[in-house]
N, CA, C and O atoms as a DFTB+ gen file, in Angstrom:
668 C
 N C O
     1  1     -28.656     160.176     197.590
     2  2     -27.485     159.758     198.475
     3  2     -26.559     159.903     197.933
     4  3     -26.420     159.586     196.752
     5  1     -25.284     160.647     198.953
     6  2     -24.005     160.724     199.053
     7  2     -22.848     159.600     199.041
     8  3     -21.824     159.587     198.357
     9  1     -23.362     158.531     200.125
    10  2     -22.426     157.518     200.045
    11  2     -23.175     156.601     200.542
    12  3     -24.352     156.794     200.849
    13  1     -22.337     155.099     200.720
    14  2     -22.977     153.934     201.453
    15  2     -22.591     153.717     201.955
    16  3     -21.361     153.679     202.011
    17  1     -23.628     153.296     202.977
    18  2     -23.058     152.267     204.547
    19  2     -22.714     151.191     204.226
    20  3     -23.518     150.531     203.568
    21  1     -21.495     150.647     204.537
    22  2     -21.137     149.689     204.637
    23  2     -21.725     148.298     204.907
    24  3     -21.813     147.262     204.249
    25  1     -22.172     148.767     206.394
    26  2     -23.085     147.443     207.061
    27  2     -24.295     147.515     206.619
    28  3     -24.810     146.401     206.720
    29  1     -24.841     148.100     206.279
    30  2     -26.355     147.773     205.387
    31  2     -26.113     147.950     204.205
    32  3     -27.157     148.586     204.057
    33  1     -25.585     147.969     203.006
    34  2     -25.897     147.994     201.663
    35  2     -25.227     146.502     201.562
    36  3     -24.219     146.012     202.071
    37  1     -26.211     146.013     200.703
    38  2     -25.916     144.793     200.054
    39  2     -25.275     144.491     198.521
    40  3     -25.789     145.123     197.598
    41  1     -24.543     143.865     198.309
    42  2     -23.907     143.838     196.612
    43  2     -24.773     143.669     195.676
    44  3     -25.748     143.018     196.050
    45  1     -24.792     144.007     194.598
    46  2     -25.742     143.582     193.751
    47  2     -25.549     142.259     193.299
    48  3     -24.618     141.662     193.841
    49  1     -26.335     141.522     192.258
    50  2     -26.036     140.638     191.905
    51  2     -25.276     140.340     190.601
    52  3     -26.102     140.687     189.757
    53  1     -24.108     139.869     189.884
    54  2     -23.310     139.888     189.035
    55  2     -24.298     139.743     187.770
    56  3     -25.134     138.840     187.777
    57  1     -24.215     140.518     186.826
    58  2     -24.634     140.679     185.537
    59  2     -24.675     139.482     184.881
    60  3     -23.849     138.785     185.471
    61  1     -25.315     138.646     183.721
    62  2     -24.593     137.529     183.377
    63  2     -23.664     138.044     181.991
    64  3     -24.005     137.529     180.926
    65  1     -22.889     138.708     181.968
    66  2     -22.189     139.167     181.209
    67  2     -20.914     139.118     181.934
    68  3     -19.786     138.873     181.506
    69  1     -21.427     139.476     183.433
    70  2     -20.029     139.295     184.111
    71  2     -19.821     137.850     184.563
    72  3     -18.678     137.457     184.329
    73  1     -20.439     137.158     185.016
    74  2     -20.576     136.114     185.340
    75  2     -19.903     135.338     183.969
    76  3     -18.984     134.535     184.130
    77  1     -20.396     135.622     182.718
    78  2     -19.786     134.862     181.902
    79  2     -17.915     134.916     181.823
    80  3     -17.098     134.036     181.551
    81  1     -17.760     136.333     182.187
    82  2     -16.402     136.979     181.875
    83  2     -15.527     136.399     183.136
    84  3     -14.308     136.231     183.169
    85  1     -16.411     136.163     184.079
    86  2     -15.679     135.461     185.577
    87  2     -15.305     134.091     185.494
    88  3     -14.255     133.648     185.960
    89  1     -16.429     133.216     184.718
    90  2     -16.061     132.175     183.815
    91  2     -15.085     131.846     183.154
    92  3     -14.334     130.892     183.354
    93  1     -15.048     132.730     182.222
    94  2     -13.833     132.415     181.166
    95  2     -12.879     132.584     181.452
    96  3     -11.972     131.913     180.960
    97  1     -12.577     133.788     182.599
    98  2     -11.176     133.846     183.249
    99  2     -10.522     132.979     183.984
   100  3      -9.323     132.709     183.924
   101  1     -11.703     132.340     185.008
   102  2     -11.222     131.290     185.703
   103  2     -11.274     130.033     184.691
   104  3     -11.215     128.939     185.253
   105  1     -11.327     130.026     183.952
   106  2     -11.031     128.536     182.808
   107  2      -9.885     128.606     182.372
   108  3      -9.009     127.744     182.302
   109  1      -9.900     129.903     182.003
   110  2      -8.020     130.312     180.996
   111  2      -6.988     129.967     182.059
   112  3      -5.917     129.373     181.935
   113  1      -7.668     130.568     183.307
   114  2      -6.141     130.214     184.624
   115  2      -6.036     128.938     184.929
   116  3      -4.961     128.548     185.384
   117  1      -7.256     127.901     184.724
   118  2      -6.921     126.145     185.168
   119  2      -6.679     125.858     183.805
   120  3      -6.255     124.705     183.889
   121  1      -6.670     126.156     182.586
   122  2      -6.057     125.846     181.515
   123  2      -4.710     125.898     181.245
   124  3      -4.012     125.072     180.658
   125  1      -4.289     127.423     181.952
   126  2      -2.530     127.617     182.056
   127  2      -2.253     126.745     183.122
   128  3      -1.456     125.858     182.817
   129  1      -2.632     126.725     184.185
   130  2      -1.777     126.045     185.187
   131  2      -1.480     124.730     184.548
   132  3      -0.370     124.202     184.609
   133  1      -2.870     124.041     183.719
   134  2      -2.570     122.617     183.479
   135  2      -1.456     122.221     182.416
   136  3      -0.639     121.301     182.376
   137  1      -1.761     123.332     181.534
   138  2      -0.316     123.406     180.343
   139  2       1.015     123.796     181.179
   140  3       2.089     123.629     180.601
   141  1       1.016     124.145     182.087
   142  2       2.294     124.314     183.104
   143  2       2.932     123.670     183.892
   144  3       4.104     123.788     184.251
   145  1       1.698     122.555     184.341
   146  2       1.969     121.388     185.123
   147  2       2.282     120.338     184.116
   148  3       2.908     119.404     184.616
   149  1       2.015     120.204     182.758
   150  2       2.213     119.254     181.901
   151  2       3.586     119.638     181.481
   152  3       4.578     119.107     181.981
   153  1       3.653     120.596     180.525
   154  2       4.990     121.135     180.629
   155  2       5.976     120.910     182.007
   156  3       7.085     120.459     181.719
   157  1       5.855     121.035     182.744
   158  2       6.967     120.730     183.975
   159  2       7.144     118.987     183.773
   160  3       8.213     118.437     183.508
   161  1       6.106     118.440     183.926
   162  2       6.142     116.797     183.787
   163  2       7.246     115.875     182.746
   164  3       8.002     114.918     182.914
   165  1       6.847     116.776     181.579
   166  2       7.373     116.703     179.913
   167  2       8.945     116.919     180.316
   168  3       9.863     116.221     179.885
   169  1       9.104     118.165     181.347
   170  2      10.926     118.176     181.511
   171  2      11.499     117.356     182.387
   172  3      12.664     116.968     182.487
   173  1      10.549     117.140     183.004
   174  2      11.465     116.188     184.040
   175  2      11.422     114.809     183.664
   176  3      12.049     113.902     184.212
   177  1      10.693     114.717     182.756
   178  2      10.495     113.141     182.062
   179  2      12.258     113.072     180.959
   180  3      13.032     112.139     180.741
   181  1      12.263     114.500     180.532
   182  2      13.081     114.639     179.455
   183  2      14.695     114.815     180.189
   184  3      15.799     114.688     179.660
   185  1      14.406     115.082     181.302
   186  2      15.747     115.065     182.240
   187  2      16.064     114.146     182.578
   188  3      17.256     113.857     182.471
   189  1      15.207     113.305     183.111
   190  2      15.360     111.705     183.115
   191  2      16.003     110.620     182.617
   192  3      16.872     109.824     182.972
   193  1      14.958     110.948     181.219
   194  2      15.913     110.292     179.976
   195  2      17.445     110.589     179.710
   196  3      18.446     109.875     179.766
   197  1      17.282     111.643     179.462
   198  2      19.217     112.165     179.383
   199  2      20.339     112.128     180.646
   200  3      21.546     111.894     180.575
   201  1      19.544     112.430     181.780
   202  2      20.282     111.722     182.589
   203  2      20.437     109.716     182.645
   204  3      21.448     109.040     182.838
   205  1      19.513     109.431     182.481
   206  2      19.433     107.468     182.296
   207  2      20.341     107.260     180.912
   208  3      21.093     106.291     180.802
   209  1      20.204     108.215     179.921
   210  2      21.404     108.290     178.398
   211  2      23.080     108.363     178.667
   212  3      24.026     107.740     178.186
   213  1      22.971     109.407     179.650
   214  2      24.183     109.855     179.733
   215  2      25.337     108.346     180.521
   216  3      26.440     107.920     180.181
   217  1      24.421     107.962     181.597
   218  2      24.939     106.984     182.591
   219  2      25.187     105.674     181.578
   220  3      26.251     105.068     181.708
   221  1      24.224     105.224     180.570
   222  2      24.345     104.447     179.830
   223  2      25.548     104.406     179.018
   224  3      26.382     103.507     178.915
   225  1      25.493     105.389     178.535
   226  2      27.003     105.538     177.813
   227  2      28.313     105.804     178.667
   228  3      29.304     105.407     178.053
   229  1      28.568     106.283     179.732
   230  2      29.119     106.494     180.989
   231  2      29.500     104.816     180.670
   232  3      30.481     104.589     179.962
   233  1      28.783     103.801     181.154
   234  2      28.590     102.297     181.371
   235  2      29.682     101.854     180.575
   236  3      30.783     101.453     180.952
   237  1      29.095     102.015     179.082
   238  2      29.575     101.518     177.732
   239  2      31.127     102.028     177.953
   240  3      31.981     101.141     177.959
   241  1      31.435     103.006     178.084
   242  2      32.344     103.751     177.985
   243  2      33.336     103.035     178.869
   244  3      34.366     102.614     178.343
   245  1      33.165     102.886     179.938
   246  2      34.153     102.454     180.848
   247  2      34.022     101.116     180.812
   248  3      34.816     100.750     181.678
   249  1      33.375      99.878     180.222
   250  2      33.620      98.791     179.915
   251  2      34.668      98.674     178.622
   252  3      35.726      98.052     178.524
   253  1      33.972      99.499     177.692
   254  2      35.112      99.435     176.367
   255  2      36.281     100.104     176.889
   256  3      37.275      99.772     176.244
   257  1      36.527     100.900     177.790
   258  2      37.753     101.286     177.967
   259  2      38.624      99.911     179.196
   260  3      39.848      99.790     179.243
   261  1      37.877      99.252     179.849
   262  2      38.295      97.949     180.579
   263  2      38.669      97.226     179.514
   264  3      39.872      97.128     179.274
   265  1      37.498      96.448     178.496
   266  2      38.077      96.081     177.883
   267  2      39.150      95.843     176.839
   268  3      39.605      94.726     176.593
   269  1      39.526      96.966     176.240
   270  2      40.342      97.325     175.737
   271  2      42.087      97.498     176.444
   272  3      43.186      97.138     176.022
   273  1      41.640      98.219     177.680
   274  2      42.878      97.540     178.734
   275  2      43.316      96.230     178.796
   276  3      44.470      95.811     178.710
   277  1      42.411      95.700     178.935
   278  2      42.720      93.821     179.305
   279  2      43.061      93.274     177.911
   280  3      44.121      92.657     177.805
   281  1      42.545      93.377     177.195
   282  2      42.846      93.129     176.043
   283  2      44.204      93.389     175.177
   284  3      44.600      92.557     174.360
   285  1      44.918      94.685     175.442
   286  2      45.674      94.805     174.971
   287  2      47.289      94.931     175.286
   288  3      47.564      95.573     176.299
   289  1      48.308      94.424     174.577
   290  2      49.300      93.803     175.045
   291  2      49.786      95.216     175.803
   292  3      49.120      96.237     175.631
   293  1      50.877      95.224     176.579
   294  2      51.317      96.058     177.435
   295  2      52.671      96.426     176.599
   296  3      53.114      95.793     175.640
   297  1      53.092      97.325     177.052
   298  2      54.037      98.352     175.907
   299  2      55.698      98.000     177.236
   300  3      55.637      98.370     178.408
   301  1      56.603      97.472     176.815
   302  2      57.280      97.343     177.989
   303  2      59.063      98.351     176.533
   304  3      59.378      98.350     175.343
   305  1      59.566      98.984     177.924
   306  2      60.296      99.525     177.146
   307  2      61.968      98.401     177.557
   308  3      62.166      98.010     178.708
   309  1      62.713      98.149     176.675
   310  2      63.962      97.563     176.304
   311  2      65.320      98.490     176.126
   312  3      65.399      99.527     175.468
   313  1      66.333      97.864     176.861
   314  2      67.390      99.033     177.019
   315  2      68.826      97.983     177.137
   316  3      69.204      97.195     178.003
   317  1      69.440      98.461     175.677
   318  2      70.955      97.578     175.570
   319  2      71.613      97.501     176.452
   320  3      71.708      98.558     177.076
   321  1      72.374      96.362     176.985
   322  2      73.385      96.383     178.379
   323  2      74.164      95.540     178.004
   324  3      73.841      94.465     177.499
   325  1      75.575      96.032     178.259
   326  2      77.144      95.020     178.362
   327  2      76.807      95.123     180.318
   328  3      76.237      95.786     181.184
   329  1      77.842      93.662     180.034
   330  2      78.459      93.751     181.573
   331  2      79.743      94.323     181.528
   332  3      80.637      94.264     180.685
   333  1      79.623      95.016     182.859
   334  2      81.073      95.740     183.042
   335  2      82.174      94.806     183.840
   336  3      81.694      93.734     184.209
   337  1      83.400      94.989     184.135
   338  2      84.325      94.126     184.874
   339  2      83.930      93.322     185.765
   340  3      84.356      92.172     185.877
   341  1      82.834      93.992     186.691
   342  2      82.833      93.154     187.724
   343  2      80.940      92.362     187.603
   344  3      80.113      92.206     188.501
   345  1      80.883      92.122     186.530
   346  2      79.921      90.961     185.678
   347  2      78.518      91.989     185.847
   348  3      77.532      91.489     185.305
   349  1      78.245      93.427     186.550
   350  2      76.985      93.800     186.543
   351  2      77.024      94.732     185.089
   352  3      77.919      95.189     184.378
   353  1      75.518      94.737     185.075
   354  2      74.927      95.344     183.647
   355  2      75.062      96.652     183.490
   356  3      74.537      97.341     184.364
   357  1      75.717      97.294     182.467
   358  2      75.704      98.540     182.624
   359  2      74.850      99.109     180.970
   360  3      75.136      98.705     179.842
   361  1      73.941      99.979     181.289
   362  2      73.217     100.447     179.660
   363  2      74.321     101.283     178.912
   364  3      75.251     101.990     179.301
   365  1      73.776     100.864     177.525
   366  2      74.966     101.387     176.369
   367  2      73.690     101.840     175.377
   368  3      72.494     101.736     175.650
   369  1      74.255     102.344     174.208
   370  2      73.537     102.699     173.279
   371  2      72.902     101.825     172.766
   372  3      73.228     100.645     172.892
   373  1      71.741     102.260     171.999
   374  2      70.523     101.078     171.521
   375  2      70.769     100.436     170.290
   376  3      70.170      99.507     169.749
   377  1      72.003     101.256     169.854
   378  2      72.827     101.044     168.807
   379  2      73.828      99.491     168.344
   380  3      74.195      99.010     167.272
   381  1      73.951      99.185     169.490
   382  2      74.788      98.358     169.731
   383  2      74.212      97.214     169.677
   384  3      74.482      96.295     168.903
   385  1      73.295      97.245     170.609
   386  2      71.786      95.873     170.167
   387  2      71.713      95.597     168.923
   388  3      71.957      94.449     168.551
   389  1      71.254      96.895     167.750
   390  2      70.578      96.548     166.796
   391  2      71.556      96.114     165.588
   392  3      70.789      95.890     164.652
   393  1      72.786      95.903     165.187
   394  2      73.588      95.462     164.437
   395  2      73.821      94.115     164.716
   396  3      75.019      93.940     164.938
   397  1      73.131      93.046     164.798
   398  2      73.007      91.672     164.978
   399  2      72.433      90.788     163.740
   400  3      71.646      91.126     162.856
   401  1      73.090      89.532     163.965
   402  2      72.650      88.367     163.464
   403  2      71.257      87.901     163.502
   404  3      70.678      87.949     164.588
   405  1      70.678      87.485     162.535
   406  2      69.148      86.769     163.767
   407  2      69.434      85.676     163.490
   408  3      69.937      85.149     162.498
   409  1      69.002      85.255     164.658
   410  2      69.111      83.885     165.349
   411  2      69.594      83.668     166.375
   412  3      69.545      82.585     166.959
   413  1      70.291      84.944     166.865
   414  2      71.430      85.157     168.576
   415  2      70.294      85.740     169.204
   416  3      70.670      86.731     169.830
   417  1      69.073      85.558     169.309
   418  2      67.968      85.741     169.776
   419  2      68.062      86.689     170.850
   420  3      67.423      86.302     171.829
   421  1      68.790      88.099     171.056
   422  2      68.774      88.688     172.277
   423  2      70.422      88.851     172.763
   424  3      70.628      89.853     173.449
   425  1      71.320      88.194     172.551
   426  2      72.422      88.014     172.976
   427  2      73.617      88.395     171.560
   428  3      73.701      87.729     170.528
   429  1      74.308      89.439     171.850
   430  2      74.866      89.972     170.434
   431  2      76.738      89.734     171.196
   432  3      77.186      89.714     172.342
   433  1      77.167      89.635     170.207
   434  2      78.792      90.069     170.121
   435  2      79.047      91.073     169.557
   436  3      78.264      91.299     168.634
   437  1      79.952      91.934     169.724
   438  2      80.429      93.215     169.718
   439  2      81.468      93.506     169.510
   440  3      81.668      94.353     170.381
   441  1      82.484      93.407     168.866
   442  2      83.647      93.551     169.438
   443  2      84.508      93.118     170.646
   444  3      85.301      93.724     171.367
   445  1      83.890      91.375     170.581
   446  2      84.718      90.688     171.848
   447  2      83.480      91.091     173.093
   448  3      83.906      90.779     174.205
   449  1      82.453      91.538     173.126
   450  2      81.513      92.253     174.134
   451  2      80.293      91.725     174.108
   452  3      79.776      91.645     172.994
   453  1      79.672      91.331     175.050
   454  2      77.950      90.775     174.866
   455  2      77.471      91.767     175.291
   456  3      77.908      92.443     176.222
   457  1      76.184      92.027     174.424
   458  2      75.259      92.642     174.489
   459  2      73.566      92.357     174.482
   460  3      73.090      92.097     173.376
   461  1      72.973      92.379     175.224
   462  2      71.434      92.224     175.452
   463  2      71.011      92.864     176.010
   464  3      71.578      93.403     176.960
   465  1      69.434      93.157     175.543
   466  2      68.437      94.013     176.651
   467  2      68.077      93.429     177.890
   468  3      68.200      92.267     178.276
   469  1      67.534      94.595     178.540
   470  2      67.200      94.543     179.680
   471  2      65.514      95.149     179.340
   472  3      65.374      96.212     178.736
   473  1      64.418      94.408     179.764
   474  2      63.613      94.669     179.472
   475  2      63.017      95.096     181.028
   476  3      63.175      94.626     182.155
   477  1      62.125      96.424     180.369
   478  2      61.219      97.079     181.648
   479  2      62.088      97.788     182.790
   480  3      61.743      97.965     183.959
   481  1      63.154      98.110     182.255
   482  2      64.185      98.924     182.643
   483  2      64.357     100.414     183.160
   484  3      63.332     101.076     182.996
   485  1      65.202     100.961     183.630
   486  2      64.827     102.601     183.337
   487  2      66.369     102.603     183.650
   488  3      67.004     101.617     184.023
   489  1      66.876     103.881     183.437
   490  2      67.759     104.566     183.868
   491  2      68.656     105.144     182.468
   492  3      68.001     104.946     181.445
   493  1      69.632     105.627     182.277
   494  2      70.498     106.403     181.283
   495  2      71.890     105.783     181.091
   496  3      72.573     105.394     182.039
   497  1      72.336     105.703     179.567
   498  2      73.411     105.069     179.281
   499  2      74.444     105.226     180.196
   500  3      74.409     106.415     180.513
   501  1      75.598     104.517     180.958
   502  2      76.471     104.511     181.608
   503  2      76.167     104.152     182.435
   504  3      77.188     103.637     182.891
   505  1      75.060     103.922     183.419
   506  2      74.284     103.876     184.234
   507  2      74.055     101.874     184.451
   508  3      74.028     101.129     183.472
   509  1      73.951     101.486     185.569
   510  2      73.092      99.878     185.875
   511  2      71.537     100.491     185.469
   512  3      71.302     101.699     185.423
   513  1      70.749      99.659     185.247
   514  2      69.256      99.691     185.043
   515  2      69.021      99.409     186.360
   516  3      69.697      98.759     187.157
   517  1      67.736     100.108     186.520
   518  2      67.360     100.200     187.489
   519  2      66.039      99.505     186.861
   520  3      65.516      99.850     185.802
   521  1      65.486      98.208     187.918
   522  2      64.345      97.607     187.772
   523  2      64.875      96.360     186.440
   524  3      65.973      96.104     185.945
   525  1      63.373      95.769     186.203
   526  2      63.416      95.075     184.581
   527  2      64.210      93.627     185.176
   528  3      64.546      93.307     186.316
   529  1      64.320      93.017     184.015
   530  2      65.462      91.430     183.719
   531  2      65.180      91.675     182.313
   532  3      64.497      92.378     181.568
   533  1      66.030      90.762     182.324
   534  2      66.751      89.735     180.747
   535  2      65.447      88.911     179.980
   536  3      65.579      88.340     178.897
   537  1      64.159      88.965     180.760
   538  2      63.265      87.514     180.431
   539  2      62.093      88.741     179.977
   540  3      61.496      89.648     180.557
   541  1      62.162      88.145     178.495
   542  2      61.082      89.193     177.905
   543  2      59.469      88.953     178.696
   544  3      59.233      87.821     179.117
   545  1      58.423      90.029     178.867
   546  2      57.577      89.815     179.079
   547  2      56.598      89.110     178.151
   548  3      56.503      89.719     177.085
   549  1      55.766      87.910     178.226
   550  2      54.961      87.397     177.695
   551  2      53.750      88.157     177.184
   552  3      52.996      88.680     178.004
   553  1      53.508      88.256     175.838
   554  2      52.658      88.896     175.361
   555  2      52.856      90.762     175.261
   556  3      52.051      91.693     175.251
   557  1      54.191      90.673     175.207
   558  2      54.354      92.582     175.748
   559  2      54.847      93.034     174.085
   560  3      55.205      92.229     173.226
   561  1      54.769      94.242     173.953
   562  2      55.178      94.882     172.898
   563  2      55.972      95.554     173.479
   564  3      55.694      96.170     174.508
   565  1      57.558      95.558     172.699
   566  2      58.831      95.797     173.262
   567  2      59.328      96.818     172.118
   568  3      59.554      96.421     170.975
   569  1      59.497      98.314     172.550
   570  2      60.293      99.302     172.052
   571  2      61.512      99.751     172.894
   572  3      61.483      99.913     174.114
   573  1      62.793      99.966     171.939
   574  2      63.546     100.720     172.704
   575  2      63.479     102.222     172.988
   576  3      62.646     102.980     172.492
   577  1      64.437     102.564     173.832
   578  2      64.603     103.883     173.803
   579  2      63.884     105.303     172.731
   580  3      63.109     106.252     172.850
   581  1      64.816     104.600     171.619
   582  2      65.041     105.407     170.117
   583  2      64.308     105.301     169.363
   584  3      64.534     105.720     168.228
   585  1      63.006     104.632     169.728
   586  2      61.504     103.941     169.315
   587  2      61.306     102.930     168.467
   588  3      60.323     102.788     167.739
   589  1      62.602     101.945     168.589
   590  2      62.430     100.722     167.430
   591  2      61.540      99.764     168.559
   592  3      61.745      99.653     169.768
   593  1      60.452      99.100     167.689
   594  2      59.763      97.686     168.139
   595  2      60.527      96.610     167.913
   596  3      61.147      96.584     166.850
   597  1      60.646      95.588     168.768
   598  2      61.386      94.411     168.966
   599  2      60.562      93.574     169.057
   600  3      59.884      93.424     170.074
   601  1      60.454      92.848     167.992
   602  2      59.573      91.504     168.029
   603  2      60.405      90.171     168.030
   604  3      61.336      90.008     167.240
   605  1      60.012      89.181     168.992
   606  2      60.743      88.261     169.257
   607  2      60.291      86.913     169.466
   608  3      59.582      86.630     170.432
   609  1      60.646      86.105     168.653
   610  2      60.163      84.492     168.831
   611  2      60.899      83.255     168.021
   612  3      61.689      83.354     167.082
   613  1      60.534      82.370     168.497
   614  2      61.001      80.970     167.626
   615  2      62.699      81.339     167.494
   616  3      63.198      81.855     168.494
   617  1      63.409      81.146     166.550
   618  2      64.975      81.033     166.787
   619  2      65.697      82.768     166.366
   620  3      66.686      83.319     166.848
   621  1      64.784      83.225     165.362
   622  2      65.413      84.546     164.886
   623  2      64.601      85.793     165.909
   624  3      63.839      85.622     166.861
   625  1      65.070      86.980     165.331
   626  2      64.363      88.426     165.831
   627  2      64.412      89.456     164.975
   628  3      65.242      89.471     164.066
   629  1      63.858      90.072     165.093
   630  2      63.039      91.008     164.202
   631  2      63.297      92.515     164.910
   632  3      62.980      92.770     166.072
   633  1      63.773      93.223     164.216
   634  2      63.737      94.873     164.632
   635  2      62.868      95.609     163.864
   636  3      62.729      95.258     162.692
   637  1      62.066      96.842     164.398
   638  2      61.330      97.432     163.336
   639  2      61.349      98.737     163.765
   640  3      61.750      99.055     164.885
   641  1      60.857      99.672     162.774
   642  2      60.722     101.305     163.089
   643  2      62.111     102.103     163.340
   644  3      63.024     101.870     162.548
   645  1      62.346     103.090     164.459
   646  2      63.151     103.444     164.495
   647  2      63.857     104.483     163.377
   648  3      63.116     104.736     162.428
   649  1      64.986     105.028     163.354
   650  2      65.520     106.059     162.500
   651  2      66.086     105.056     161.511
   652  3      66.132     103.913     161.965
   653  1      66.498     105.196     160.350
   654  2      66.737     104.758     159.271
   655  2      68.722     105.468     158.850
   656  3      68.964     106.328     159.697
   657  1      69.534     105.353     158.206
   658  2      70.767     106.097     158.353
   659  2      71.013     105.718     156.282
   660  3      71.291     104.733     155.599
   661  1      70.678     107.264     156.019
   662  2      70.905     106.992     155.004
   663  2      72.109     107.530     154.453
   664  3      72.728     108.398     155.068
   665  1      72.584     106.992     153.095
   666  2      74.069     106.920     152.427
   667  2      74.240     108.199     150.969
   668  3      75.298     108.286     150.345
């Protein structure tokens, strides 16, 4: 016989060895598929846990930041001013307000001129202060342009920080 007729030829039944090999291959394919699905499920779970942890850390960071912002004292800039001939305040160097006697609480007389701090204002020496007031904001940390911290309370005052002069 030289060829087989496809319409009349019957396939032979598989041998027991072929059946075992096919079953073994099918079982191996099924195990690989189950392992792949299990690995995907673990990766999905790990990703969800990681995203949940990141969201939790983010919420904690926002709450901590808001708490710090709400509980920290605001910082206000103070500028030394004196009144000009028209009674308008003009910014003068910070040194005019620092050499004062404790107990005068913000008003200093130096060479016949009255010096005081303007809180929360902006501007440069020789100009009128922009914004701000002479009233110290309650609970605020007050710093001068030169970097000194001013603490007021009671009948006296205290100035700290800034640059010291050597002799």
